[in-house]
N, C-alpha and C positions, 0 to 999 in steps of 0.2 A: 531639470535632468536628474535621472536615478544614478545613485551611486552604490557600488557593491558594500554590503555590511557583512563582514565576516564574524561568526560566533561559534558557539560549541556545535551547532548543527552541521558545519562544515566538515566535521569529522567524518560524516557519513555521506559525504558528496553533495550535500544541498548548499545552495548559496540563496541568501535572503537579500532582496533589495527594498529599500523604501523609498517611495515616491511621494512627494507632497504636492497635492494638487488644490489649490485655494484653501479650504478649510478642511478637506479630507485628507487623510493619509492611508495610502493603500500599501500593504505588505504583499509583496510578490515572492513566490517560493518557486524556484526551479531546481529540478533535481536532475543532475547528470546520470546517464545510464551506466550502472555499476554492474559488471558481469557477476560480480560476487555476491548480488542481492537480487531476489525476486519478490515482486510485491504482488499480494492477492487482495481483491476487493471481497469482503465477506458481508452478506446480507441475510436477513431473516428469511426463511424459506416459508412459502405460503402454507405449506403442509406440516410445518414445524421444524425445528432444527435449524441449520445454516446451509448456505450455498456460497461456494467460494471459486472465484475465478482469478486466474493470474492476468496481468496487465502485460500485454506484448507477447505473450506465448499462449498457445491453445491448451491450457490446463484447466480442468473444471473438476470439482468434487463436492460431496454433500455429507453431512453427518447430523445426528440428533443432538449432540452435545459438543461443547468447545474441546473438551480433552479428546474426544473421538476425532474432531475435526483436525487437530494438530497432528495426529498420527497419519490421517489420510492425506493431508497435504504434504507432509514429508514423503510419504510413499510415492504420491503422484509426481513430485518433483524429481525423486531418484528414478523413477521409471522413464520419464521424459529426457532427461539429459543423459548424455555419455558420462561415464564415470569420472573423467577429467574435467568436465563442464559443469558439474553440479554447483550451483550456487552455495556460498558458505552461509548466506543469511537469508532467512524467509520472513518477510514482513506481512503481517495480517492487518489490513485495514478494515474494522468493523464499521459499517454503515447502517444507520437505522433512521427510518422515517418515522416521524411522530406527527400526528394530526390533532390539533386542539381546536376547540370552539373559538370563534372570533368574539 
């Protein structure tokens, strides 16, 4: 049976659970929906630069550099939400695929 384990990550609304199954230990992370935070998945663009898309909300933007991406993400979030509903935190999750030879 899994038991909740509270740590410093809980301050941002995440809860971690550790499940021991035979010789494997699996760490499960679940994040509660926090209206004060929006998460973007950021990937390398095939044309160069970055593509960013919000999770759970239809917000997309792109930029040639990380600094410009920060500005465009902030602007896109402010444009999408009403003034009273703008999230206080924007989390950028950079995802990168890497292919290596076997």
